[in-house]
N, C-alpha and C positions, 0 to 999 in steps of 0.2 A: 465485578473487578473494579469499577469505576469508584464505588464506595471506599474501597482499600486505598486506591490511588489518591483520591481526593483527600484522604487522611495523611497523606504522606508515606503510605506504605506500598513500595514498588516491588514488583515481583524480581526475583533474582536473576537480573540479566547478565549475560556474558557479553561483554561490549568488546569491539574490537580495538586495535590501537589508537584509533581516533576517536573512541567513546560512543560508537554506534552500533546499532544492530540494523540488519535488513528487515524491512515491513513489507510483506506480500500483501497487496491489496486485491480482495476478491469480492466481486458482486454477490451480495447477500441474496438477491432473487434467483440469479441464473446460476451461480457458482463459478462464473468465468473468471480467470485471473485477469487483473486489468493492468497492473503495474506493480514495479518494486520501487520503493523509496527507503530513506534511511532516517533513523529516528535515535535520539539520544534519550535519556531519562525525563528531559524537560519536555521534549516533543511527545512521548509516551503520556506524559501526565496531562498535557494540554489536549491530546486527542481524546482520553479518557474522561476529562472534566468539561470540555468545553463545546463538544456536540460537532466538531468539524477535524477532520483528519490534518494533522500538523506534521511537517517533515524537517528534518535539518538539510540544508542545501549544501553539499560538499564543495561545490565550485563558488557559491556566493558566500559562504560560511555565515548564514543567517536562517532563521526560522521562516517557513513558508507554508501557507494553508493552500491546498489544492482548491482552485476555483476563484481566489480572490480577484485575480484579473480577468479570467475567462470567464466565470459564472459556473464552472462545471465542477460543482462541490461535491465532497465525498462526505457523508454522514456515517460515523461509524456505528454500527450495530453490536458488534462483539469483537473482542480481542483475545487472542490465544498466544501463548509462548510455547515453542516447540521444545522438545524432549531435552536438547541440549543448551537451551537458554540463550541462544545466539541468532533467534530470527522470531518474528512476530507475524501472526495472520490476522490481518484486520478484515473484518467482513463489513461492507458498506453499502448505503444506499447511494447509487452514482446518478448525478444529474448530468446529461449530455455525454461527450465523449470523454474518456479517461487520458487519452495519450495527447500530447501537445501538437501532434501531427494532425489532429481532427480525427483520428481512428478511434473506435470505442475502446479497444485494448491496445496497449503498446506492444503485444506480442503477435505481430502479423507476417513477420519475415520467416518463410520456412528454412529449415536448415536440413541438409542431405544427411541421411542416416548411413550406416555401413553397407547397406543394400543398394545405396545409390538412389535411393527414393527420397524425395523431400516430404516432410511430414507437413501437410496442410494444417494451418491454424483452424480453430473452430469457426463454423459458419456463425457470424455475428447476428443474422436474421435479417440484415439491412439489405434489400434488394435494389436500393438506389445506385 
């Protein structure tokens, strides 16, 4: 995929009104979902060609690379477009925690289901 993107051939993205698609970030080794960010075509091109995951910050209105300030970098291993063309799955090698809170994944808050039971997030294997 990166050869095609490097040549300027982007996949057919279905961008939202802001010109973005959701990018689900998944740990390549464990399969755990780490976070969700947003990419435009340029962020996707940078991710595919520069060896670091790049997002578009909706709040700051600028590009940012995960780990530039924290050191918790994400190296893309594969990128897949969903069947509707409006979301990306980016499998990464994650260094350190993915969440700005210091948690391994941004998905750690249980949400009650119709049965009234909270669904526990997956165990991150960290007994600390």
